[in-house]
C-alpha positions as CSV (number, residue, x, y, z in Angstrom):
1,M,-14.1,0.0,1.8
2,L,-11.1,2.6,1.2
3,T,-9.7,2.0,-2.2
4,I,-5.7,2.5,-2.1
5,S,-3.7,4.0,-5.4
6,G,-0.5,4.5,-6.4
7,R,1.4,7.0,-9.7
8,Q,4.6,8.0,-10.0
9,V,5.2,11.9,-11.3
10,G,5.8,12.0,-15.2
11,K,4.8,8.1,-16.1
12,R,1.0,7.0,-16.8
13,K,0.9,3.5,-15.6
14,Q,0.5,3.5,-12.7
15,L,2.7,2.0,-9.6
16,F,1.1,-0.8,-8.9
17,D,-3.0,-2.0,-9.3
18,D,-5.8,-0.4,-7.5
19,Y,-7.3,-2.2,-4.0
20,S,-9.3,-2.0,-1.9
21,I,-8.6,-2.6,2.2
22,P,-11.4,-2.3,5.0
23,L,-11.8,1.2,6.4
24,P,-10.9,0.6,10.7
25,P,-14.6,1.7,12.6
26,D,-12.1,4.2,14.6
27,S,-9.5,6.0,14.2
28,G,-8.0,4.1,16.6
29,D,-7.7,6.2,19.6
30,G,-11.4,6.9,19.0
31,G,-10.5,10.9,17.9
32,P,-10.7,12.8,14.4
33,W,-8.8,10.5,11.8
34,T,-5.3,12.6,10.8
35,L,-3.0,11.8,8.1
36,R,-1.0,10.3,9.9
37,K,-3.9,8.0,11.6
38,L,-4.6,6.5,8.2
39,I,-0.7,5.9,7.0
40,I,-0.2,4.1,9.9
41,S,-4.0,1.8,9.6
42,I,-2.3,1.7,5.9
43,V,0.7,1.1,6.0
44,N,-0.4,-2.0,9.1
45,S,-2.3,-3.5,7.0
46,Q,0.7,-3.7,3.8
47,V,2.6,-6.0,6.1
48,E,-0.9,-7.6,7.8
49,A,-1.3,-9.0,3.6
50,F,2.0,-9.1,3.4
51,R,2.8,-11.6,5.6
52,R,-0.3,-13.5,4.6
53,R,0.7,-14.2,1.6
54,Q,3.9,-15.0,3.2
55,A,2.1,-18.2,4.3
56,E,-0.1,-18.8,1.0
57,N,3.2,-19.1,-1.3
58,R,4.2,-21.9,1.1
59,L,1.5,-24.4,-0.1
60,E,2.2,-26.1,-3.1
61,K,-0.9,-25.0,-5.8
62,V,-2.3,-27.6,-8.8
63,L,-2.5,-24.9,-11.9
64,S,-4.7,-25.1,-14.2
65,P,-3.3,-25.6,-17.5
66,Q,-5.2,-21.8,-17.7
67,Q,-3.6,-20.2,-14.3
68,I,-0.7,-21.8,-16.2
69,Q,-0.6,-20.1,-19.5
70,T,-2.4,-16.4,-18.0
71,S,0.7,-16.3,-15.6
72,A,3.3,-16.9,-18.3
73,A,2.0,-14.2,-20.1
74,Q,3.0,-12.1,-17.4
75,G,6.6,-13.3,-16.9
76,K,6.1,-15.9,-13.8
77,V,4.9,-19.0,-13.4
78,A,4.4,-19.3,-9.5
79,M,3.4,-23.1,-8.1
80,G,3.6,-22.0,-3.6
81,G,6.1,-24.5,-1.8
82,R,8.3,-21.2,-0.9
83,N,9.8,-21.0,2.5
84,I,10.6,-17.7,2.5
85,N,10.8,-16.6,6.3
86,Q,10.9,-12.9,6.2
87,K,10.6,-10.4,8.8
88,V,8.6,-7.0,8.8
89,D,8.5,-5.3,11.3
90,P,5.9,-3.4,11.5
91,D,6.6,0.2,13.6
92,S,9.9,0.2,11.1
93,A,8.2,0.2,8.5
94,V,6.2,2.9,9.4
95,T,9.0,5.1,11.2
96,N,10.0,4.7,7.5
97,A,6.6,5.5,6.2
98,L,5.9,8.8,8.0
99,Q,9.9,9.7,7.5
100,A,9.3,9.7,3.4
101,F,6.0,11.7,3.8
102,E,7.7,13.6,5.7
103,D,11.0,14.4,3.1
104,G,8.5,14.8,0.3
105,L,9.5,11.2,-1.2
106,Y,5.4,11.0,-1.8
107,L,2.0,13.0,-1.9
108,V,-0.5,12.2,-0.5
109,L,-4.4,12.7,-2.2
110,L,-7.4,12.6,-0.5
111,D,-10.2,12.1,-2.8
112,G,-8.6,14.3,-4.9
113,V,-7.1,16.5,-2.4
114,E,-3.8,17.3,-1.1
115,H,-3.0,17.0,2.1
116,R,0.4,18.2,3.2
117,E,0.9,17.8,7.0
118,L,0.9,14.6,9.5
119,D,-1.2,16.3,12.2
120,A,-4.4,17.0,10.4
121,V,-7.6,15.9,10.9
122,V,-8.8,14.3,7.3
123,S,-12.6,13.2,6.8
124,V,-12.3,9.8,5.5
125,H,-15.1,7.4,4.6
126,E,-15.9,4.0,3.7
127,H,-15.6,5.0,-0.6
128,S,-12.6,7.7,0.4
129,R,-10.1,7.1,-3.0
130,V,-5.8,7.0,-1.2
131,T,-2.9,8.2,-4.1
132,F,-0.2,7.6,-3.1
133,I,2.3,9.7,-6.1
134,R,5.8,9.3,-6.4
135,M,8.2,11.8,-6.5
136,V,11.0,12.1,-9.1
137,F,13.4,14.6,-7.8
138,L,15.4,16.0,-10.6
139,A,20.0,15.3,-10.9
140,G,21.7,18.5,-9.5
141,A,17.9,19.3,-7.6
């Protein structure tokens, strides 16, 4: 499993909880892993996860009192039954993610090492950790 985490410069709290995705058996085309292929793989897995969550939210769920209490403490109790059909274009999501990286909106650390070139070969293994760091620009910069 590949562990994904998100941080923001100047903030102690993570952008999102760490999560794991299965590491594809190879880079997709049989060639070596590059940062570009890694980002594409992560974005595509997130698009698919979004689609699954959207399908799950269409079903109404019966919540236990404990689930209601936990959800209320987090600020939202959702029982499903929502039929919001947001379309996500995976190609557009990948294009946006790669452009944001090139524009310096986020950094990528792979196993604690920063990578700055999309086409640089990277070493990815089953216990790798990818950290996305959102950059914050100063006013007037």
